N, C-alpha and C positions, 0 to 999 in steps of 0.2 A: 458205203455211199448213202444208204438210207439214214443212218445215224447223223451224217453230216447235213443232209437235207432237213431233218427234224431240228437239229441244233440251230441252223440258220433261220428257219421259220420261227423258232422260239425266240431267238434274239430279236427278230423283227417284230414279233408280237409284243415284246416289252415296250418297244417304241410306240406301238399302237395304243397300249394301255396308258402311257404317259400323256399322249395327245388327247385321248378320250377323257381322262381325269381332269386335264386342264380346261377343256371345253365345258365340262359339267360344272366345275367350280366357278368359272367365269360367268356362266349363266346364272348360278345361284347368287353371285354378288350383285348382278344387275337386277334380279327379281326380288331381292331381300328388302328393298326399301331403305337400305343404308345410304345416308347422305354424306358424301365426302365434302370437306371444306377446303380442299386443296385449291379449287378454282378461285376461292376468295383470298388466297394468300397463305403462306406457310404459318404466319403468326396466328391466323384464325383457326387453322387446323390444329395448331399446338394448344390453343385454348380449349378446343373440344377434347383433345387427348388428355389434357390435364383434368378436365371435368370428369371424364370417364374413369380416370385413375382414382380420383377422390371418392367415387362411388364404391370403390373397393376398400376404402378406409386407409389409403396410402398417400402420403404427401409426395409432391414432385420434387425430389432431391437431386436426381441425376440430370445431366445435360441432355435435352431432347434435340438431337441434331442429326440423326442417322436417316438417310434416305433409302430408297429401294435397293440400289446396288450395294450399299454398305451393309445393310442388314442381311442381304443374300450372302455377302462375303463372310459374315460371321459363321453361318452354318456351313458353307462350302469349304471354308478354311479349316474349321474344326474337324470336318470329315476327312480332310487331308488326303486327297487322292494321290498326289505326287509324293508327299512326305510319307504317307502310310505304305504306299507301294515300294518305296525305297528300301524298307527293311523287312517287308512281309511277302513281297512278290516272289523272291527267290525261295525262301522256305516253303511257301505254299506250292510252288511248282515242283519242288523236290519231293514233297510229301504226296501230292495227288496227281502229278502229271499235267500235261497241257489241257486236259479236259476241265480242270478247275477254272480255266478262262472261258472255254467254249460253252460249257453247261453250268458250272458252279456260279460264275459271276452273274450271268443273267438271272438265275434262280434267286440269288441273294438280292439283286436289284428289284425284281418283281415283288418279292415279299417286303422289301424295304419301302417300296412305293405305297403299299397298303398301310404300313406303319406311319409313314410321313403324312399321308392324307388324313389319317385319324388324328394325329397330333396337330395338324394344321387346323382342323375344325375346332379343337379345344383352344388353340392359341387365339383364334378369332373371337371366341366367346369370352375368354379371360385374358386380356392383353396386359399382363403384369410380368415383372422380371422374375417372379418365382417359378414360372414355367410349370413343369409337371407337379411341383409341390403345391402351387396355388390351385391348379386344376383339381387335384385329388382332394384338397381341403374344401373347395367349393362344393364338391359332390358327396364327400364322405366324412367331413369333419376333421378336427385336429389330429386325431390318432392316425388315420390313414395318411393325412397330409405329411406329418412329420416323418413317418417311415418312408414314404415316397421320396421326400426331399433328401433324406439321409442316403438312400440308395443312389439317387441321382448325383449328389455332390461327391460321394465316394467314387462312383464310376468315372466321373469327369476328372477327378484328381488322379485316378489311375491312368486315364488317357493322357493327361498332361505329363505324368511321370514317364509313360511309355514313349511319348514323342521326344522328350528331352534326353532320355537315356539313349534312344536310337540316334538322335542327332549328335550327341556327344561321342558315341562310339564311332560313327562314320566320320565325323570331323576329326577326331583324334587320329584315325587311320589315314585320313586324307592329308593332314598336316605332317604326320610322321614320315610319309613317303616323300614329301617335298622339303622338309626341314631336317631330315635324316636323324631322327631320334627314335628310341624304342618306346612304343606305347606301353603304359603300365597302369596299375590301379590308381596311382597318384595323378597321372595326366588325365585319366578318364574322369575322376571325381572333380578335378579342377575345372575341366571343361563343362561338366554338368552344372556346377555352382555358378560359373560365369554366365552361361546361357540362361539359367533360371533367373538370376539377379537382373540381367539385362531385360528380360521379359517383364519382370515386376516393375522395373524403373519406367519402362515405356507405358505400362498400364497406369502407373501412379501419376506421372507428370505429363503424359502425352495425350490426355483426353481430347484437346482441341484438334489433334491430327489423327485421332483414332479412325474417323470415317474414311480418311484417305488411305490409311494402312489396310483397312478392311477391303476397300475396293481394289487397292493395289495387289493384295494377296490373291484375289480372283484372277486378275490379269497375269500375275506371276505363274500361277498354276496352269492356266490355259496356254500361255506362251511356252512354258517348259514342255508341256505335252506336245504342242505343235513342233517344237524344235527336235524333240526326241524322234517323233514319227518321221519328220522331214529328213533328219540325218540318216535314219535307218533305211528309208526308201531310196534316198540318193545313193548310198553306198552299197546296199545289199539286196534291194528288191530285184527279182521276185522272191528272194529269201532262200533259206536252206530247206524248208518243208512246205508241203501243200497245206492249204487251209483245212483240209480234211483231218489233219492230225489233231486239231482242237476238239474233235468230236468222236474220237475212237477209244476213249477211256484206257489209254496206254500209260505205263509208268514213265517216270522222268527220263529213263534211258531208252525208251521206245523198244524195250526188249520183251515186253509182256503186258498183260492186262493189269491195271491197277485194281486193288481190292477195294471194296466199299468203305471200309474203315479209313484207309489212307485218303480216299477221295473226299470223304466227309471232313476229315481233319484238315486237309489242304484248303478246302472251301471255307471252313470256319475261320481260318487265319485271315482270309480276305474280308471277313465280316467287319473287321475294324474300319474298313473304308466306308461303311455305312453307319458308323457310330458317331453321334453328335449332330444329327439332322435337326434336332430341336434347339440347337444353340441360339438361333435367332430369337426364340421366345425369351431368353435371358436378357436380351437387349430391347425388350418391348417398351420399357419406360424411357428409353433413349431414342426411340424411333418415331418419326412423324407418320401418322396414320397407321398405327400398329395393327388394327383390326383386319386390314387387308394386306399390308406389306409383309408382316411377319408370317402369316400362313403361306403366302406365295414363296417366301424365302425358304421355308421348311420343305415344301413340295418340290420346288425347282432345283434346290441343292442336290436332292436325291437323283432327280432326273439327269442333271448335267454330270454328276459323278458317274452315272452309268454310261452316258453317251461318250464322254471323253475317255473314261477309264477303259471301256471295252475296246475302243480304237487303239489306245496306247498299248495296253497289255497284249492284245492280239498281235499287233505288228511286232512287238518285242519278241513274243514267243516264236513267231514264224521266221524271224531273222537270226535267232541265236543258234550257236553251236554247242549249247550246254549239254545236250544229250550224249554227245560223244564222250565227254569227260565225266558227266554225272555230278558236276560240282555246283549245282544251283544253290548257292549259299546266300547269306544276308546281303552281300555286296553286288549281287547279280544285276539289280536294277541300275545302279550307278555305272557299273562296268559296261553294261549295254548302252546306256546313254552316251558314255564317253566313246565307245566304239563307233557309234553313229556319226561322230564328228572327228574321227581319227584321234581320239584321246584329248580333245580340247578341255583343258582344266576349267574353263568358264562354265561348261554345262554341269560339271560336278558341283561347282560352287552354287549355281542357281538351284539345283536340286536340294542342297543343304540349306540354302536360304529359305526355300519353300517349306522345308521341314521345320525350321525355327519359327517362321511366321505362323504356321499352324499351331505350334506350341504356344506362341504368344496369344493367339485368339482363344485357345483352350483355357489359358489362365484367366482371360477376361470372363469367360463363362463361369469358371470356378468361383471367381470373386463375387459375381452377382448371385450365384446359387447360395453361397455361404452367407451373404448379406441378407437374403430373403429369410433364411432360417434364423439368423441372429435377431432379426426384427421381431420375431415371434418367440424369442427366448428358447429356441430349440437347440442352441449350442451352449456349451459351458462358457462362462464369462461373456455372455452375450453383449453386455454393455460396451465391452471393449471393441467388438466387431461390428457394431452398428454405426461407427463413426464414418461420416462421409466428408471428405475434404471440401470445404466451402470454396476454396480458391480454384481447385482443379475439378470439382464436381465429380470426384472419383471415390469409390469405396476403398480408400487407401489401406485401411486396417485388414480387410479381407483379401486384398491384393497380395500383401506380404504374408498373410497367413497361408494362402494358397501355395505360394512359393516354398515356404518352410515345410508344409505338409507333403508337397510333391517330393522334396528331397528325402524326407523321413520315410515315405512309402518306398522309395527306391532302395534305401538302406535296409528296410525290413525285407523286401523282396529278395535282395541279394543275400541276406542272412539266411533265408529259408532255402534258396537254391541259387548257387553262384552261377551255374551254367544255363539254367532254364527260367531265369526271371522274366524274360520277354514273354514266354508262353504264359507264365503265371499272371502277368499284368494284363495280357490280352483276355485271358479267361475271366479274371476279376472284373475288368471293365465291361465286358459283354454281359455277364450275369447281373451286375448292379444296374447298368443303364437300361437293359431290356426289362428288368423287373420294375424299374421306375416308370417305364413307358406302359407296361402292361396294366398297372394298377388303375390309372385314370381312364384308360380306354375301356377296361372291364366295367368300371363304374358307370361310364357313359352308356354302355350296353344295358346295364342293370336298370338304369333310369329310362330305358326305351329311347335312347338318343335325344332326350329332351333335357336341356339345361333350363334354369329359371328364365322366365320370359324376358327379363331385363338384360339377360346375358346371351340372347339369341345371336348366333354367329352369322355374319353375312357370307363368309367363305364356308361353303357346305357342299356335300356331295348328294344331297337329296335322298332319293330312294336307294341309292347305292351305298349309303353310309353304313347301314347296319351290316351288310355282307362284308364290306371292306374291313370294318372294325373287328368282326369275328375272325377273319383270316389273320389280321394283325395280332390279336391276342393269342391265338393258337401258336403262331410262329414265334412270338416273343417267349412264350413258355418253353416251347420245344428247343429253341436256340440256346436259352439259358441252361437247360439240362444237358444239351450236347456240348456246350462249352466246358461244363464241369466234368463231363465224362471223357472228352476227347483231347482237351487242351491241357488243363491242370486242375487237380482236385482242390488245391489250395485256393483257387478262385471261389469255390463254393464255401470253403471254411471262412475266408475273408468276408464274404457276403453275410454269413451267419453272425459274425462278430459285429458287422454294421447294424444288423437288425437288433442285436442285443444292446448296442450302445443307444440306438434310437428309442428302444423300449425303456431303458433306464432313464433317459432324459424325460420321457413322457411321464414316467412314474414320479420323478422328482418334481416336475412342474405341477402335476395334479396334487401332490402332497402339499406343496407351497400354497397352491390356490385354496385348498381346504382350510389350511391354517389361517390364511388371510381372511377367508369368509367367516370362520369362527371368531377371529379377533374382532372383525367389524361387528359381528352379531353381539358379542359381549359388550362392546362399547356402546352399541345402540340401546341395549337393555339398561345399562348404567345411566345413560343419558335420559331415558324415559323415567326411571325411578327418581332421578334428581329433579326432573321437571314436575313430577307428581307431588313431591314434597314441597316444591316451591309454589306450585299452583294447585292446591288440593281441590277436589271436586266439592261443590257446595251442596 
């Protein structure tokens, strides 16, 4: 009973932290002296945004058309509450028992809020599509920036691969039950390719409607969560178990205490639900008033993932009968959603659509991340990947590159481990993305939380900032280490290969630069000698 009371108080405390952080940030925006041009019309604000982008030496190539709801949707959809839970909720519950929802999920949310607040401050200071890459470059130079960008791009590509592989697996099983065919490796890979190509096509040709897709994805997730909770309450409430079961640290069968290792492993699986909070920063060059709207999108996407996620996952856990059979597998989320409405196929279809839309927005983020790296020659064949479609104002080259790389990563993961590739992808994604978050936040701390005066952020936590950033950095380092140890060791090996690739590209760039400087120096000396002969001193 005491544990239940502590757990409920802790869950409520996370809500309090969300509200306190929001009030502190809003006060900083009002007191910062930042002048919004929205009141003078969207076109005036866009001129200001274009001018600020030029200060970073970047031309306005992408369509600036995203509002507050749309850019919030980019982070919220990439975090993929419904989609991520569809394939990770069951394994997490089976591994760590119901307490991964009662204690694990709020702990993850509280620490994720620290990270999102720190990233939000940086996004307000440097409102460019490079996100963590540009933030690290602004504070630590090219070498740190390139490595940060490589980790971030690799982690987001792994997330895209993870979402599409899960969507394909669930969709293949869903269709086979209704069309009466046997799922196989061929049907799985066909589904993966079709889903990924469709996402790339929407990103290439669908830029004018992208803001509606982003906003629609938010409503899709919220409505899906409401339908699941509503169906479960309608048919099963008060449920099979008391809410106390969420806080008793019992195993999935409720037959004994779960050990610490299993609890940590189950909780880490849910970490995916808080990966991608920074996605809004990749759309900064397409957002109207990014200095304020992007940081709010980063912070609030984390807050809403916790609020909606805790309600959905807790209700599902308390109304399930999984413990009797001990079969909490990958399809548990969808089976529970269907059970809430008596097996209505529409609910399953909506969950799958939500998963696909989350993959669609993750591909959007990947394409912008790769474009930012290519613009600074941090990718092989950079000239090919910097092309932006003038007609669609979309980075078409990196859109299709992201799709191809996602399929290649899935093939590599399955080649390494045919049965555990989901764990491998989760581990690799967490390690790479959290490393890319930790580097710029650590640099911000090293510089005593001060960016250059011309880059002062209106969205800021004031005196709280330093403590929040320290908590964020420590958690990011610890979580990356835990992911390597508890989820899959190949995640760490893959991250090491990413670091090696980024270092190689940096070495090649530096070598080309030195050769170029030496060539220019020789030409200058020859030109001076020629001029001295032509115009000798008297």
